[in-house]
N, C-alpha and C positions, 0 to 999 in steps of 0.2 A: 290237561297235560299229564303224560305218563312219564315218570322219571326213568332214566336208564338205570339198570340194576347191576351193571358191571362194577365190581368192587376192587378193580385192579389198582386203584390209586388211593384206597382208604387204609387206615390202620387196622390191624387185625383185632377181632372181637369188638368192633364198633359197628353199629347198625344205622347208618344214615338214611333210613327209609323215609319217604315223604308221602303224604296223602295225595291221591289224584285230585286235580282241581275240581271245584264244585260243579262247574258247568260242562264236565266231560260227557261226551256222548256215550250212552250205555254200551253200544256196540264196540267202541274203542276200549272201554274198560274191560268188557268180557274177553275181547281178543287178547288183551295184555295179560289177563289172569290165566287164560289157557296157555299162553306162551310161558308164563312163569311156572305153572304146574308141570309143563313138559320139561322145562329145564331142571326143575327139582327132581323129577322122575328119572332123568338121565344120570343122576348120581347113584343109581341103584347098584352098579357094579364097581363103584369107586372104593379105593382103599382109604380107610380112616384110621389114623394112628391112635386115636382115642375115641371113646363114646361110640364104638362100633354098633352096638345094638340100639342105642338111642337114635343114632342117625338113620339106621335102616327103618326103625319104627316111624320116625317122622316122615320119611319118604313114602312109606306104605300108607300113612294117613292121607297124604297128598294124592296118592293114586286113587284112593277111595272117592275123592271129590271130583275126579275127572269126568265121569259120566254126567254128573250134575252140571258141571261147567259147560260141557258140550251141548247138553239139552237147552240150557239158557241161551247159548250162542245161536242155536238153530231156531229158537223161539221167535216167531214173527211179531207177536204182540209186544207192546211197550212194557217197560218195567216200572212198577210203582216206586215212589221215593224211598220207602223203607228197604226195598231190594237194592237200590243203588247205594244206600248208606251201608248196608251189610257187606256188599261186594267191595266197597272202598276200604272198609276195615280189613277185609280178607286180603285185599291187594297189599296193604301195608304190612300185614303179618307175613305174607309170602315173601316179600322183599327181605325181611329180617331173617326168615328161615333160610333163604337162598344164601345170604351173606354168611350165616353160621355154618352151613354145609361147605361153602367155599373155604372158610377158615379151617374147618376140621380136616379138610383134605389138601390144604395148601402145602406145597413142597417147600421145605426149608424151615417150617414152623412147627415141626412135629414135637420136639422136646418141650417147647413153650406150651403147646396145646395139651400135652399129657400132664404137665404140671398145673394146668388150668382146668383139668377135666371135670373136677367137682363143680366149678362154676358153669362150665359148658353144659353139664347135665341139667343144672337148674334152668339154664336158658332154653333148652329143649322143652322142659316141662312148662315153662311160662308161655312159650309160643304155641304149644299144643292147646293149652287152655284158651289162648287168645283166638285161635281158629274157631273153637267151639263157641266162644262168646260172640264172635262176629256173626256166626250163623244163627244165633238165638233170635235175632230180630228179623231174619229173612221171612217174608210173607209167603210161605209154601202154598197156602190155600189160594193165593192170587196169581200164581205163575204156573204155567203149564209145563210140568216136567214128568218124566216117566216114573212109575212106581218103583222100578229098580233103582233109579238114580236117587229117589227120595230115601229109600231104605239104606243105600250106601252112605248118604249124608248123616242120617240118624245114628247109624252104626259108628261112623267115624266120630261124631260128637260124643257119644257115650264112651267110646274107648279113649278118646283124648282126655276126658275128665277123670277117668279111672286109672289111666296108664301111669305106672311109676317109672319116671325117667330118673334112674338112680346112678350114683357114682359106681361104676362097674368094678367088679372085684379084680379083674386083670389090670385095669387102670390103676387101682389102689396099689397093687403089687409093684407096678412100674414106678409109681411115684415114690414108694418107700425105698426102692433100690436107688433111685436118684438121690433121695435125701440121705441115705446111708453113705453113698459115695461122697457127697458134699461134706458130711460130718467127718469122714476119714481125712478128707483134704484139710479141714480145719484143724485136725489133730496131727497133721503132718505125717499121715500114714497113707501109703498108696492104696487106692481102692482095689477090690477084687476084680480082676480083668474079666472073669467069666460073667460076673454080674453086669458089668458095663456092656459086654457083648449081647447079653440077653435083652437089656433095655433097648439098645440100638436096633436089634432085630425086631423087637416088638413094635417099635414106632416106625419101622420101615427104613431105617438109615443103615444101609448095607455096604456103603463104600465111602472112600475118602471124599469124593466130590459132593456126596450128600451131606457128609459132616461139615464140609466147607460152606454149603448153602445154609445149614443151621447156624453156623457161627456168624455169617454175614447178616442173617435176619436179626440175631441177637444184638449185633453191633448197632443196627438201625434203631432197635427198641431202646437200647441204653442211651443213645444220642437224644431221643425224644424225651425220655424221662429225666435226663440231666438238664435239659432245657427247662422242664417244668419243676425242677428241683424236688422231684419225688425220691428222696433218699432211700426210703424203704424198698421201693420198686427197683431202684438202681442196684441195690445190694443183691436182691433176688436174681435179677437178670445177669449181673456180673458173675454170680456163682454159677449160673447155667452156662455162661460163656466160658468160664474156666473149665467146667465139666466137658463141654464139647471140644474145646481146644485140646484138652488132654486126650480125649478119644481120638481126635484127628491125628495127633502127632505120635501117640504111643500105642493105641489099640489097633488102628488101621495100619496094616503092614504093607499095603500096596497103594500107591497114588494113581488112581484111575481117572486122570484128567489129561486133556490135550496139552496143558501148559507145562507138564513135567515130563521130561525125559524122552518123549517120543519124537524122534527126528523126522518122522513122516509129515508132521504138521508144520504149517507155515509159521516161521518165527514171529510174524507180526501178531500172533494170537497170544503172546506172552502176557501174563498178568503184570499190570503196572507199566506196560510199554504202550506208547502212543499208537495203538493199532487195533483193528477189529477184524472180524471175519469178512469174507468176501461179499456176503449178502449185504451187510451194513455198508460196506464201502461202495457197493454198486448203487444202493439207494441214495447215499449222500452225494455221489457223483452226478446224480440227475437233479439235485436240488441246488438252487441259487442260495448261497449263504447269506445274501442280503435279506432274504425272506425271514431270517432268524432274528432280525433287528426290529425293535419296536419303532413304528412310524413316528412316535412322539419323541422319544429320547435318542433314537438312532443307536442305542446300545443293544448288545445281545440280550434277548429276553430270558429271564430266569423263571418266570411264572406266566407263560402266555395264556391269555383268556380271550374268548370271542364274545363280541357284543351282538346286539339284535341285528345289525346290518350284515353280519357275517365276517367283519374285519377283526383281525387279531391284534392285541396290544399287550404290553407287559402290564401286569396287574397294578403295580404301584404307579405307573404313569397314567393309566386310564382313570384310576381312582382319584388321583390329584386333579385330572382334567374335570371329572364330575364334581369334585368338591369345590372347584372354583366357579361353579354355577353353569357349566356348559353341559346341557342335556342333548348334545348333538354328536354325531359320529365325526371324529376329527378328519377322516379321509374324505367322506362323502358330503358332510355338512347336513345330512338328513337328521331331522329331529327324532329322538328316540321316545317310544311309548313307555319303555322301562329300561332300567340300567342294570339288568341282570347280567352277571358275568359267568360264562361257562368255561371251565378249564379246558384248554386245548392240549390233551394229554399226548396225542400223537406228535404234535409239534415239539412239545417239551422233551420227549424222548429223543427226537431227531437232533435237537439242540445239544442235549447232553452227549449224544454220540459224536456230534461235530466237535464239541469241546474236547472230548476224550481223544479223538483221532489227531487233533491238531495241538494237543498239549495246552489247551486253554483252561484256566481254573473256572469251575462252574459253581457259582454260589446259588444254591437252591432256595431262593427267598420265599417261594410258595410254601415250602415246608419249614421255613426259617433255618438259619445256619446252625445246624446241630453238629458241632465239630467235636467228635469224640477224641480227636488227637490232643485236645487240651485237658483231658482227664488225667490228673496227677495221681489220684488215689485209686487203689485196686477195686474199690466198691464193696468188698467183703473179704473176710479172712480166708474163706474157701477159695475165692478167686485168686488171692495173693499166693497161697500155698500151691494151688494147682499150677500157676504160671511158673513158680520156682521149680516144681517137679519137672515141668516140660523143658525148662531151660537146662536143668541138669541132664535130662535125657539127650537133648540135642548136643550138649557139650561132649558127652560120651561118644556120640556118633562122629563128631568132628575130630576127636582125638584118636579114636581107634577103629573107626569104621572103614569099609572099603570105599572105592571111588563113588559107587552108586549111593551108599549111605551118606557120604559127605554131601553129595549133591542134594539128596533129600533133606538133610538137615539145613543146608543153606536156603533151600526153597521154603521150608517151614519158617525159618527166621525171617525171611523176606516178607512172608504174610503176617506173622505175628507182630513184627516191628511197625506195621502200618496202623495198628489199631489204636494205640494210646501212648501217652508219655510214660505211664507206669510200665507197660509192656516193654518199651524200649529200655528203660532204666533197669528193669529186671534182667533182661538179656545181656546188657552191658555188665552188670554186676556179676553175672555168672562167668565172665571172662571169655565171651565169645568173639570179641573184636579181633584179638591176635590170631585166633584160629581161622576166622574168615579172611584175614589178610593173607594167610598162607595159601588159601585157595585161589587167590588172584593169579598165581603162577600155574594154575592147572592147565593141562593140555586139552581138557574137555570144555567145549565152548559153553555148554549149558551150566556146568559147575561154575565157571568163571563169571558168567552172566548173573546167576543167582547170588553168588557171593558179593559182587559189586553192588547189585541191587539191594541186598540186605544191608550192606555198609552205608548205602545212600540213605535208607530209612533211619538207621542208627545214628548217622551223622547229624541228625536233628537234635541229638542229645549232646550237651556240652562235654560230659564225661567221656563220651565215645570219641569226640574229636581229639581230646587230649591223648587218649590211648592210641589212636591211629598215628599221631605224630611221634609219640614216644616209641612205638614199635616199628619205626621206619616205614610206615604205611604210605607216606607221601610219595616216595619213589615208586612204590608198587602201583599206586593209583595212576600216577603219570604214565607209567609203562603201559597200563591197560588203556589209558586214553590214546596213546600213540599206536599201540600194536594189538589192541584187543581183538580177540578171535571173531567177534561179531559186532556189528554197528551198535546193537543195543548195549553191549558192555561198555563201549566207548562213550556213548551218550550218558550212561549212568555215572561213569567216572567223572565226566565234566560236571555233573550236578553235585557230586561229592566235593569237588574242589570249590564250588560256590559256597557250600556250608563251611568248609574248612577255612575259607578266606574271610569269614565273619570275624575271625580273630586277627588283629593287626600283625602279630608276629608270624602267624601262619601265612597271611597274605604275602609277607616278604619272602618266606621260605618257598612258597609256590612260584612266585615270580622269579626266584633265583634258580629254579629247576630249568636247565637249558631247553628242555623239550616241552615244557608246560604250555607256554603261550603259543608257540608255533603249532602244536598239536591241536589246540583249541581253534586256531584259525583254519586249519585243514578240516576240522569237523564241521565248522560253519560253512565252509566253502563247498564241501563235497557231500555232506550228510543229508539225511531226510529233514523234513520240517521240524520233527521232534529233536533231532540232533542239533539243528541250527539253534533251536530255542534254548537247549541246555548249554550249548557253547556260548551263546550271547549272554546268558545269565551269568555264566562263570567269568567271562571277560568283565562284565559289569562289576562283579564281586571283587575282582582283582584291582579294578580301577578305583576302588574306595581307598586304596593306599597309593599316595602320589608317586612313590618310588617305582611303581609298575607302569606309569604312564609312558615313559620312554620306551620300555620293553614292548609294550603293545603297539606303539607307533612304528617302531623299527621292524616289527613282525609283519607289517603291511595291513594292519587291521583297519585303518581308516578308509582306504580305498574299497575294501570289502564291505564295510558298513555302509558306505555311501552307495555302492552298487545295489545293496539290498533296498535302500530307499528308492532307487530309480526303477527297479524291475519287480520287486516282490509285491504280491497282492495280499499277503497275510498281514493284517493290521497288527497282530501281536508281535510278529517279527520286526515290523517297521518300528513299533514302539520301543522294543528292546534295543534296536540299533540306535534310535534317537537318544535313548537314555545313556548309552556309552559315549556317543558323540558329544552330548551335552556335558558329560563329565570331563572328557578330554579337552573341550573348548574352554574350560576354566583356566587353562594355562596358555601362554603365548605360543609355545611349541605346538600344542594341540590345535590351536586356532589356525596356525599357518598350514599344518598338514591338512586340515579339513577344507580350508579355502582352496588349497592347491588341487583338491579333488573335485572342485566345482559343486560343493554341497550347498552353497548359499541359496541359489535360486531353487534348488530342489526342496530345501526346507520351507521356503516361502510357499511353494506350490502345495506341499503336504499340509501346511497349516490351513490352507483355504479349502481343502477337500476332505481332510481326515475326519472320521466320525468317532474315533476313540478319544475319550477325555484324557486318559493317561498319555496317549501318544501326543496329543496337542500340548499337554503340560511340558513334556520333554522337548517338544519342538520350539516352544516359546523360550524355554531355558537355553536351548542351543543358540537361537537367534540373538538373545540378549548377550550371551558370552561372546559370540562372534562380533557383535557391535562394539562391546566394551574393549575387547582385546585386538580387534582388527583395524581400528582407527577410522578416519573420516571416509576413506574409500569404501569401506563396507557399509557405513551408515548412508553414504550418498546412494549406494546401490539400493538399499532398503527403502529409502525415501521415494525412489522412482517407481517402486512396485505399486501398481494400482489397487491390488487386493489386500495388501498387508494390513493397512490401518483398520479396515473393516473387520478383518479376522481378529486383530488384537482387541478391538472394542467388544467383539463377541465374547472373547475370553474373560473380559472384565465382569460380565454378567452371568455367563453360562459355564465358565471353566472352573476347574478345581481352585481351592484357596491359593495353592502355590502358583498355579497358572495365572490367576488373576493378579497376584503381586508382581510376577515376572513381566506380564503384559503391561502393567502400569509403568514399571521401570523402563521398559523398551519404548513405550509411547513418549515418555519424558525425554529420552535420548533423541528420538526422531524429531520431536517438537523443538528441542534445543538447537539441533543442527539446522532445521528449517528457518527458525527465527534469526539465527546468526547469519545465514546466507542471504536472507531476504533484506535484513536491515543493515548489514555490513557492520553492526556494532561489535566491538571486540570484547565480548563478555566471556567469562570463564565457562568452559565447556565441561560437561560431565564425561566426555570422552578423553581418555589420556592422550596428550598431544604427541607423546613419543611413539605411539603405535601407528605405523603406516604399513599396511599389508595390501599388496595388489590383489584385486578380486579377479579370479579366473572365471 
């Protein structure tokens, strides 16, 4: 076996290289070695933000070995065992070297790599010695190679042992500049902007978009280290994050990205909006979304892996299958020689893209759920003070900047407020919420969209929700919901209302706004899938407060929700519609409206074919409420359904805990009705006798 060397899905500065298998054919091993050496040689003209000389030196050493590898590949005689052993060790080292070069040249990781440049230099030194050691056991006298190739090998071995892969002076200077900047942050003093510009130029970060890539990379690293509870590393990474955010917001004067301010670009490419570029959409349009579901659990796969037969399953499902003693492929029934799991990276990216486009939360269980949004602490003093300085700078732009400056500030707040609880609280404490509310009345569509999107992120903070209401933000948000200049602004406004409605008093205030519920209904009816999603979630949030039930029913929501159940193929939208209907059905008025729209048989059909566990839970809850509040006519209709009882028993064993309890209760209702009808015994029914509603 020759392992794949692509490091696209591994963490930076890790080297998951593996030995070729013992019985590998020498020709295959040599061919793979030649390919590896060619790949390493192709890094010759690559820009390295750190360890420039060390990287070039390692590439040159690899080039010296190429004549030797080509001679062995062209050799017709077999290789002795010591030669195969030597080449296997060389293959392992080449993999590690390739990974290291990929990391050193990786876009978005330049700041991190410069701060790790001393350790990286040591890695280059270790790998150079490893190459020489691997070749020590090669039987040069037993293999026919040219004298020139032999000389190149001995020269390389000598140079590899003597070469000093040192922490380079320019790298040291860059590290000291960063450390100096972080120290100034900790002391609440703004860093020297010229020093920051020099560092950014040295590591090749020359624009806003490159700064943004650096920040995104650091977010991922912080998430991982938080999961592992590596507090020292979290502090270090948080400081770098603060450094890069400050550079992005303060040092970079121009935002050079498609998402900001350039009206030539399709609005679907906005950050945080449920859309992607045309290429991704075209690819997704050619793929059946059912292929994204695990054949075992029928849920969207979060960590798809492929087994020996070539079929793909979600990792947790297939592992559970194997642990139960099944050494066969669930789809084909073929017995497996091994249970090795190969990550299906292409499929996972497609699933992620599918979730992003359709507004579906994606929990990446393959990497574990590293949710940075739950980070309350800043991580370090430098990170805390840097964020406060950034917030102060953004406040100044919102207060006194021109239209373009205000748009830029709202855009930056939109990005920063996505990262963590601390970032959000820091921005709220700086007094940015009232200033963002003022931008909701802007005549510029991008400014309005960025402002409401920023408020959406900040609305996850309870202090922000208080400020929005106190500053009459409710009326402004409802106005955007009704008359927003772009559909994206309207859908963000709907999501803000959902968070605001988490407070009972706010829920009453929103329901009391004459245009709130009707505007949400229009958004669901006429908007995109993402708009429907946000509108449905907002309606559900309002229904948590009973006084809003009548308002929602009078606005015509029930018929719209039922129509979604009948025609929509998006399971998340169906589940959201079921959730609202189940809540409405808890009252007699809601039950009457739902039955009048013919939802009973639709709900039964959905329960028999739905693959979403959440959707089935809401569906069972809906049917139970309809049975309890609809009287004997409804129960009689349910008893006649041939598929219902089987679906309910399935929920007892396979549904969520709540679905199981609701299914058990509904089964008792159906059994009670059947027994009373069959025996004619006048026993007390679990169905209220006063409820009699005709089933349409």
